[in-house]
N, C-alpha and C positions, 0 to 999 in steps of 0.2 A: 383712738379711732372710734368711730361711732357704730360700726357694724355690730348690731345686737341681734337682729332678726334676719337670718339667712334666707327666709322666704319672702322678705319685703325688699324691693329694690332700694338701692342706696339713696336715690333722689327722694323717694318717699320718706325714708328714715330722716333725711335732712329736713324735709318739709315738716315732719312731726317734731323734730328738735326745735326748729324755729317757732313752731306753734306752741310748744311747751314753754319756751322763753316768753312768748307773748302772754300766755295764761298766767305765768308766774310774775308778770309785770316787769320783766327785765327790760322790755321795750314798751313805751307808752304810745298812745294814739298820736299819729303824725310824727313820731320819732323815726329817724333814719336807722335802718338796720345795717349790719356790716355788708359790704359789697360782696358780689359773687366771688371775686378774686380773693378777698379776705377769708371768706368761708371755705373756699376750695383749699386754700393754703392751710388754714387751721385744722381741717379734717383730712387733709392729705388726699383729696379726691380730684378728679378731672374737672376742669372748669365747665365742661358740657354737662356734667352731672349736677353741678350747682345751678346751672342755667335751667335745667329741667325742674329742679326743686322750686326755684323762684317763679318759673312760669306756672307751675301748679298752684302755688300760693296766690299768685296774681289772678289766675283764672277763677279761684274760689273767693276772690274779693278780700283776702286777708291782708295783702300788701298792695301797694300801688307804686308806680314809677313816676318820678319827676325827671323829665329829660335833662340829662347832664348832671343830675344831682344824686341819683341813687334811688333806692327803694325805701318806702316808709310804711308804717303800720296804719292800716285803714281804721276809720272810726268804728266800724262794725266788726273788727277782727275778733275780739273776745267773744262776742255773742255767736259769730259764725263758727268759730272753732268749737265752742261748747255745743252748739246744735249738731254739728257734724259728728262730734264724738259721742254725743248721746244717741243719735240715730244709729251710729255704728254699733254701739253697745247693745241697743234694743234689737236691732235687726241681724247682727252678726254674732255677737258674743253670747247673749242670753239663750238663743236657740241651741247653741252648742252646750252651754251649761245645763240646760233643761234635758237635753238628750243624754248627757253623762249622768245626770241625777236619775233619770229613768233606767238607764242601763245598770247602774249600781244600786238601784232601789233605795235612794236617799230621799226620805220624806221632806217636804217643804218645811215642816216644823223644825227639823234639824238645821236647815239653812237659816231660818229666822232666828233660832236660838244662837247660832254662831254669829250671825250679824249683830244681834243685840249685845252679845258679849264683847265683840270687837269695838262697838261704839262706847261701851262702858269703859273699856281700857284706854280709849283715846281721850276721855274727859279728865 
């Protein structure tokens, strides 16, 4: 099952999962993604929940619907997802991180050092 974040609605978690699959290139541009029924069955969720996730993705321009054929990955999906996630990181995550740093009196130099060490370990 996909419930990982109890604070995030299931339909948003599903939309994030599909977006992750697109970012990982599991689905290519103009490629059909699994149907709502397939997704609902796979994740054992209500079809209406899957519908909300697909609606959200469609509203954001990540997928599009071909009547009678299903949903497909839009040509701008990768860049749209990346931009939305970067915006979320800068506007939501970083302010929280900075507030925690200030509360715990963690200097930026420590963060930079840890960041550089983590990049060295990845190479």
